[in-house]
Legacy VTK file of the C-alpha trace (Angstrom):
# vtk DataFile Version 3.0
C-alpha trace
ASCII
DATASET POLYDATA
POINTS 98 float
246.560 164.287 190.694
250.137 165.548 190.549
250.998 168.678 192.508
253.808 171.039 191.617
255.046 172.217 194.983
257.422 174.753 193.391
254.613 176.625 191.618
253.450 179.857 193.263
250.319 179.379 195.307
247.229 181.552 195.075
246.502 183.889 197.908
243.150 184.028 199.674
242.162 187.046 197.579
242.879 185.228 194.323
240.934 182.213 195.500
237.947 184.404 196.335
238.057 185.931 192.839
237.588 182.540 191.237
233.868 182.353 190.870
231.877 179.175 191.081
230.759 179.584 187.481
234.352 179.767 186.246
235.260 176.607 188.104
232.201 174.798 186.687
233.107 175.929 183.177
236.674 174.669 183.558
235.415 171.324 184.864
232.963 171.013 181.954
235.760 171.684 179.446
237.899 168.943 180.961
235.033 166.441 181.060
233.865 167.068 177.477
237.125 166.102 175.757
236.266 163.639 172.969
237.723 160.153 172.984
238.815 158.762 169.636
237.558 155.207 169.421
237.536 153.360 166.149
234.567 151.045 166.584
235.516 148.853 163.622
239.001 148.269 165.001
237.576 147.560 168.431
235.082 145.052 167.010
237.828 143.186 165.129
239.902 142.735 168.271
237.075 141.091 170.260
236.701 137.330 169.963
233.225 136.006 170.567
232.652 132.646 172.257
231.722 129.956 169.782
233.527 131.683 166.918
234.580 129.501 163.994
238.312 128.957 164.439
238.619 126.057 161.982
240.797 128.099 159.610
243.258 129.032 162.365
246.556 127.159 162.612
248.110 126.684 166.020
251.854 126.421 166.400
252.589 124.738 169.701
255.722 122.754 170.400
254.884 119.598 172.355
257.699 118.435 174.610
257.639 114.938 176.143
257.586 114.565 179.924
261.080 115.095 181.345
262.823 112.866 183.869
262.331 115.415 186.662
258.558 115.659 186.079
255.560 113.576 187.114
251.856 113.467 186.262
249.515 114.065 189.192
246.822 111.377 189.461
244.285 113.896 190.777
244.545 116.896 188.433
246.388 115.089 185.574
248.860 117.953 185.172
252.520 117.353 184.465
254.384 118.884 187.401
258.022 119.403 188.344
259.428 117.215 191.124
259.456 120.258 193.429
255.618 120.083 193.385
255.570 116.414 194.480
253.734 115.817 197.778
253.319 112.080 198.214
252.816 108.803 196.429
249.154 107.804 196.790
247.524 104.410 196.221
247.007 105.160 192.547
250.169 107.203 191.905
252.009 110.488 192.583
250.083 113.493 193.876
251.053 117.181 193.707
251.053 119.660 196.616
248.009 121.488 195.249
245.847 118.358 195.241
247.119 116.854 198.516
LINES 1 99
98 0 1 2 3 4 5 6 7 8 9 10 11 12 13 14 15 16 17 18 19 20 21 22 23 24 25 26 27 28 29 30 31 32 33 34 35 36 37 38 39 40 41 42 43 44 45 46 47 48 49 50 51 52 53 54 55 56 57 58 59 60 61 62 63 64 65 66 67 68 69 70 71 72 73 74 75 76 77 78 79 80 81 82 83 84 85 86 87 88 89 90 91 92 93 94 95 96 97
């Protein structure tokens, strides 16, 4: 919670005047503020597993493996040469799999 240090502070007398009931009423007012949630909009934004996505078109540009990249024989990911660890019996291996 933010505190305004320049605001005048209450004295002990003013603090004593604040009754417990007033403080509870103020807290209840703050807690009972309604939240606007459009349930239909929320439901449309959620994707369920197993949903039919056959009508969806994906636009992904596939780029061939570059000269400074290799395919790890363990995880089968195309990695940059900076991720190269060693050449194994079956081929190059990345640092994550080594």
